LUMLUM-429969 format. One record per atom (N, C-alpha, C): x, y, z; residue in one letter. Coordinates in steps of 0.1 Angstrom, whole numbers, padded with zeros to 4 digits, always signed. Layout:
N
XYZa...
This chain:
87
+1275-1383-0770m+1275-1379-0783m+1289-1376-0788m+1297-1370-0779a+1310-1366-0783a+1318-1378-0789a+1316-1389-0782t+1323-1402-0787t+1318-1406-0800t+1305-1405-0803l+1300-1409-0816l+1305-1399-0827l+1305-1386-0824f+1310-1377-0833f+1325-1379-0836f+1333-1383-0826e+1347-1385-0827e+1349-1398-0836e+1340-1408-0834n+1341-1420-0842n+1340-1417-0856n+1330-1408-0860v+1328-1405-0874v+1340-1397-0879v+1345-1388-0871a+1357-1380-0875a+1369-1388-0878a+1370-1399-0870n+1382-1408-0871n+1379-1420-0880n+1367-1421-0885n+1363-1432-0893n+1365-1446-0886n+1360-1446-0873e+1361-1458-0865e+1348-1463-0860e+1346-1476-0859r+1334-1482-0854r+1322-1477-0860r+1322-1476-0874l+1311-1469-0881l+1298-1477-0880l+1298-1490-0880d+1285-1498-0879d+1277-1494-0866d+1284-1495-0855e+1277-1493-0842e+1274-1478-0841e+1283-1469-0846t+1281-1455-0845t+1269-1451-0854t+1268-1456-0866i+1256-1453-0874i+1243-1458-0868i+1243-1470-0862t+1231-1475-0855t+1227-1466-0844t+1236-1461-0836r+1233-1453-0825r+1229-1439-0829r+1236-1433-0839l+1232-1420-0844l+1218-1421-0851l+1215-1432-0857s+1202-1433-0864s+1191-1432-0853s+1193-1439-0842v+1183-1438-0831v+1182-1424-0826v+1193-1418-0824l+1193-1404-0819l+1187-1394-0829l+1189-1397-0841w+1183-1388-0852w+1168-1389-0852w+1163-1401-0851k+1148-1403-0850k+1143-1396-0837k+1150-1397-0826t+1145-1391-0814t+1146-1376-0815t+1156-1371-0820a+1158-1356-0821a+1148-1350-0830a+1142-1357-0840k+1132-1351-0849k+1118-1352-0844k+1116-1358-0833q+1102-1360-0828q+1096-1346-0826q+1082-1346-0826d+1075-1334-0825d+1076-1328-0811d+1078-1336-0801t+1079-1331-0788t+1094-1328-0784t+1096-1318-0777y+1110-1314-0773y+1115-1325-0764y+1128-1329-0766n+1135-1339-0758n+1149-1335-0757n+1157-1344-0750d+1171-1341-0747d+1179-1339-0759d+1175-1344-0771y+1183-1344-0783y+1179-1334-0793y+1168-1327-0790t+1162-1318-0800t+1172-1307-0804t+1179-1301-0794d+1189-1291-0797d+1201-1296-0804d+1203-1309-0804y+1215-1314-0811y+1212-1320-0824y+1199-1319-0829a+1195-1325-0841a+1204-1321-0853a+1208-1308-0855p+1217-1305-0866p+1230-1313-0866p+1236-1314-0855y+1248-1321-0853y+1246-1336-0855y+1236-1342-0850i+1233-1356-0851i+1231-1360-0866i+1222-1352-0872g+1220-1354-0887g+1232-1353-0895g+1240-1342-0892w+1252-1340-0900w+1262-1351-0899w+1265-1356-0886y+1274-1366-0884y+1269-1380-0889y+1256-1382-0889l+1250-1394-0894l+1252-1394-0909l+1249-1383-0916a+1251-1383-0931a+1266-1385-0934a+1275-1379-0927i+1289-1381-0930i+1293-1396-0927i+1288-1402-0916a+1291-1416-0913a+1286-1425-0925a+1274-1422-0930y+1270-1430-0942y+1279-1428-0954y+1283-1416-0956l+1293-1414-0967l+1306-1421-0965l+1311-1421-0953e+1323-1428-0950e+1321-1443-0951e+1309-1448-0949d+1306-1462-0950d+1301-1465-0965d+1303-1456-0974y+1300-1458-0988y+1285-1461-0991y+1276-1454-0983d+1262-1456-0985d+1256-1442-0988d+1258-1438-1001k+1254-1425-1005k+1239-1423-1005k+1231-1433-1007d+1217-1432-1007d+1211-1428-0993d+1216-1435-0983k+1212-1432-0970k+1217-1418-0965k+1229-1414-0969a+1234-1401-0966a+1225-1391-0973a+1221-1393-0985r+1213-1384-0993r+1199-1383-0986r+1194-1394-0981d+1181-1393-0974d+1181-1384-0961d+1192-1386-0954v+1193-1377-0942v+1195-1363-0946v+1203-1360-0956l+1205-1346-0960l+1192-1340-0966l+1184-1348-0973k+1172-1343-0978k+1162-1339-0966k+1162-1347-0956e+1154-1344-0944e+1159-1331-0938e+1172-1330-0937m+1178-1318-0931m+1175-1305-0940m+1174-1308-0953e+1171-1297-0962e+1157-1291-0959e+1148-1300-0956e+1135-1295-0952e+1134-1288-0939e+1143-1292-0930m+1143-1287-0916m+1150-1273-0915m+1160-1271-0924y+1169-1259-0922y+1168-1251-0935y+1163-1238-0934p+1160-1230-0945p+1173-1225-0952p+1171-1220-0964v+1181-1213-0972v+1186-1201-0964v+1198-1198-0966d+1204-1186-0959d+1207-1189-0944d+1207-1201-0940t+1212-1205-0926t+1224-1213-0929t+1233-1213-0919a+1246-1220-0920a+1244-1235-0924a+1235-1241-0916m+1232-1256-0918m+1225-1258-0931m+1215-1250-0934g+1207-1251-0946g+1216-1250-0959g+1224-1240-0959d+1233-1238-0970d+1243-1249-0972d+1249-1254-0961k+1259-1264-0962k+1252-1277-0967k+1240-1280-0962v+1233-1293-0966v+1230-1292-0981v+1226-1281-0986r+1223-1279-1000r+1235-1280-1008r+1246-1275-1003e+1259-1276-1011e+1263-1290-1012e+1262-1298-1001i+1266-1312-1002i+1257-1320-1011i+1244-1317-1010l+1235-1324-1019l+1237-1322-1034l+1242-1310-1037e+1245-1306-1051e+1257-1314-1056e+1266-1317-1047k+1278-1324-1051k+1275-1339-1053k
């Protein structure tokens, strides 16, 4: 995951990074606990940023809206997601 996050930060290999992060995002959101559950906020966040860097605002908005439902107001992730959605 560190390599995927680094790819997003450096705006490199976005197509394959988005594909992999999308799979991890779906896995992390499953009802049953799995290896990616604890990393869901990071996976979702970097996936949304990757979509933005790839000029796909609609998909970024979709991920952020899912995150908005997952993370309540007055939490670090919840507040940041809402801030980005407002912009």
